[in-house]
Each structure stands twice: as C-alpha cells, then as structure tokens.
N, C-alpha and C positions, 0 to 999 in steps of 0.2 A: 556320215561324213564324218570324218574327224576333226573338224576346227570350220565352227560357223559360217566365214567369208572365204571364200578363193584365195585371194590375197592372200592370209592367213598361213597358208602353206608357202607361195613367197618369203613370209616374214619367216617362217621357222627356218628353209633351207637355208635365205641368206647366211644364220644365224648360225649356221652353225658348219656351216661353208666348201655346203653342197652344188654337185653345180646342175645343170638343166641338164647336161651330161648323163649323170647319174641318175639321171630319174628318166630320164627318155629312152636308157639303153635298162632299166631295172619292164618297166610298164608299156617297153614296145610302139612306145609314142615320139614323132621326131621333136625336137626340141623346139624349137618354131610353133608346135602347136598347146607343148605341155607351157609355155610362157606366154601368149592367147593365152589360154582358160583361166591361168591366174595373176591376167590383166582382165579377167571381166569381158573377152572380146570374142571367147568363141567357149561351144558345151563341147563334151569331151564325155564316152558314157558311161552310167554311174558303175556297170564294176572297172574301169578302168581311174574311176576315180578312193573304187575298194584299193587298185592294185597303189596305186598312193599310198592312199590309208595304213596299209603292211608292209611298204618302203619302206614307210617314218617308226612303223614299231619293227620294223627290228634290224632300224638300223641306232633305236636308242635303247637296243636293248646285245651290239653287238655282235647277232648277224652278221650284217650286210656293214663292208668296208664302202665309203665312197666318196676315197682323199686315196 
C-alpha cells in the first residue's frame, strides 16, 4: 500500500479533487465499495489496492486525467 492508512487515500483523493467515480472506473469497483474501504468499513483485495496505488502514480505523473 502506498499509504499507511486507508483514510490517507481519501485525504489524497479529496486534496486533488478526484471523484470516487474516477477511481472506481480505473480499478473496476463500485464507488460505494471504495468509499466503504476508505472509511475502514470493508476490505478489498490487495491487487485492487495496488491498482489504486497505480492510479495515484499515473495521476501524479500526468498519465491519467481524472477531471
């Protein structure tokens, strides 16, 4: 995981004005599932977390435009 805590993903996403929809489209999970994961209410497979990490890396290098 890129961040220590799940909530840090949410903080990063909000800081960059990234919608749950953008993340869900990239990692192929529903917005609700991602929201519940970010809020520590459910788990998702590690490989989906790795896709979230990849989304962040690609966003920060300009390879993904999420707005």
